[in-house]
C-alpha positions, 0 to 999 in steps of 0.5 A, a space after each residue: 596425847 599432846 598432839 592428835 591428827 586434828 591439831 598436829 602441825 606440819 612443822 611438828 611432822 617435819 621435825 619428827 621425820 627429820 630427827 628420826 631419819 637423821 638420828 637413825 642414819 647416824 646410828 646405823 652409819 656408826 655400826 656400818 663403820 665398825 664393820 669396815 674399821 675393825 679390819 684396819 684396827 684389829 685384823 680379819 680374825 677380829 672382824 670375823 668375830 664381829 661379823 658372827 656377833 652381828 649375824 647371831 644377835 640380829 636373829 635373837 633381838 627379833 624375840 626382844 622386839 616381838 614386833 610390838 612397836 607399831 602396835 604400841 604406837 597405834 594403841 590409841 584407845 589405851 587397851 594396854 597401859 604403857 606399864 605393860 608395854 615397858 614390862 613386856 619388853 623387859 621380859 622379852 629382852 630377858 628371854 632373848 638373852 637367855 635363849 641366845 646364851 644357851 645357843 652360844 654355850 651349846 656351840 662350844 666357841 673358845 672362851 674369848 669368843 664366847 665372852 665377846 658374843 655374850 657381851 655383844 648381845 647385852 650391847 645389842 639389847 639396848 636397841 629393843 629396850 630403848 625402842 619401847 621408850 621411843 614408842 612412848 615418845 612417838 605417841 606424843 609426837 616427840 621423835 626428836 627425842 629418839 633422833 637425839 638418842 640415836 645420835 648420842 649412842 651412835 657417836 659414843 659407840 663409834 668413838 668408843 669402838 675406835 679408841 678402845 680397839 686402837 688401844 687394846 685390840 680386844 673386842 671384849 674390852 671394846 664391847 664393855 665400853 660400848 655397852 656402858 655408853 649405850 645404857 648410859 644414854 638410855 639411863 640418863 636421857 631416854 628414860 627421864 624424857 619418856 617418863 615426862 611424856 607419860 609416867 610408867 613403871 614395871 607392872 607384873 600383871 600376868 593377865 595383861 602381859 599374857 594377853 598382849 603376848 597372844 595378841 601380838 604373836 601373829 606380828 612376831 611371826 609376821 616379822 620373823 617371816 619377812 626378816 627371813 626372806 632375804 637370808 634364805 636365797 643368800 643361804 642357798 647362794 653360799 651353799 651353791 657358789 661359795 662364801 666368796 660370791 656371797 661376800 660380793 653380793 652382800 657388799 653390793 647389797 649394803 648400799 642398796 639396803 639404805 633405801 629400804 631403811 630410809 623409807 622405813 624411817 620416813 613412814 614410821 613417823 606417820 604411825 600416830 597420824 594414821 591411827 588418829 585418822 582411822 579412829 576418827 573415821 577420816 577415810 579421805 585423809 587416811 587414803 591421801 596420806 597413804 598414797 602420798 607416802 607410797 608415792 614418796 617411797 616410789 620416787 625415792 627408789 626410782 631416783 636411787 635406781 637411776 643414780 646407781 645406774 649412773 654412778 653405782 659401779 664407780 662408787 662400789 669400786 671406790 668402796 670395795 676395790 676393783 674386785 667388785 666391778 664384775 658384780 656392780 651390775 647387781 646394784 640397780 636390781 638390788 635397789 629395786 628389790 629393797 624398794 619393793 621390800 620397803 613397800 611391803 614394810 609400809 603396807 605391813 605397818 598400815 595393816 598393823 594399825 588396822 589390826 589385820 593380823 590374818 592379812 599379815 600372816 597370809 602375806 608374810 608366810 606366803 612370801 617366805 614359803 615362795 622364797 624357800 621353794 624357788 631359791 635353789 632352782 633360781 640360783 642353779 639357773 641364773 647364778 647370783 642373779 637368782 637371788 634377786 629373782 627370788 626376792 622379786 617373786 617372793 616379795 611380789 607375792 607378799 605385796 600382792 596379798 597385802 594390797 588385797 587386804 588393804 583394798 578389802 579393808 578400805 572397801 569395807 571401812 566402818 569407823 567403829 571397827 578402827 580398833 578391832 582385830 580383823 
């Protein structure tokens, strides 16, 4: 590894964090702009197809990720070779594509929609495929590479989307262009640079691939559960109050979710540093970094909540027209919900580094069960406000369990356990 906790400079950390945040936000911003521009470029029907594609692929790409990134980056002892991580991601992406294709074909969509949905999944799979390469970059403190990749793919995606939609009005042709742009960056930029950081190849070692799958399966379940907490109350809201009310809530939640994303991009930068501190038994440095990042997330969330309280209604009306004003009051509590979820993802990342699979499962499953159990009565009692009530309660349960597991681990800290599964 080119840099370790003992010799990494503050300048390197800052460069990694800035590139990672800026590049990721550029890429996500490009995708967000697509959802807005599609209405103006091709109409509401095409916008509906794009929304369907985003919703379906968000579910199935979780299979491709298998929640291995933090495990990969924190594998300081090299338990699994880089070849195994890359090969596992290729197999997981292929499995995700197969399951997704079967689902789409089973639903009997019109031919045009089916072709678009299949192509769009191909495009979205570029994200988990490049993610494993960025894990290689991150282990040697080169997240500037991933940040630049995000920027390039975001620019190509958005410009290709606008140009081709204006010319053709066809999401099928547009998606082909976007797909070529995304994989072009991966092929000519990401793969060569990741290979320079650490050479790799596809390695069909059945024993190692099976072992990695078994060891990370709890992480996969944990990620699926956490990703399910937000959709669960939204599902009940749509069933009880209708799609229009859900649309208003979802529109308000879009700006709020930026806080959660920004927080995650900040703490992801420090995964390697946490790993090195844990491996070397530097408890003081580990806890100092943990509390500093916790405080940074808390300050970010509180600042956003204050800003939303002052300017949120004006900004929402500007973005979504006067119709959203009656729901603008939801923005501040939604920001606070996203802040709690950001803390959960941060604590989950640290527990992953500690290999506390039991704690991850306990917290994530408990929160998901709570969300499923209280969504209906909360929404029946408080309407749209019941969504945030559900998220507060379920997230508090998960965060409480994660905090207990962290306290338990730190209280029993023994450096020799740094890489053992708890």
